[in-house]
C-alpha angles and dihedrals in degrees: 000000000000122000121239090253091054091049093049091046089052091049092049090049091050091052092048095046097042101038111005090246112146115192116224122239090254091051091050091050091052091048091050092049098054112359093245131090123189114208127188116239094247090056094052102030097095091053104039099094094052093044091051091049091051092049092048093049098042120078113245091235090059095054132076095192143039139184130238131186125217119213126193103242094207095056101017088230122144109254107182145320126250125209110200137181111239100195125092108252127158096233092187090069095056 
């Protein structure tokens, strides 16, 4: 079983290889603390197309993370993106 740090390192590597997105140290800390990272649209916009392509072309069983987008239902405007771990880890033990 992989440790949380190994999972986060793999996710960061996926993002770098597939889209050239490098998470900051602060973003990695947040991700390690709760398994979810909220990113404003302007931060992720240059990388979205490549991330979506990677997620579409990679089998869900072969990934430990995914990306969601949140849209304001009153204005139908994109609010932010969320990167989330999709594996079952007990984050309290890390």
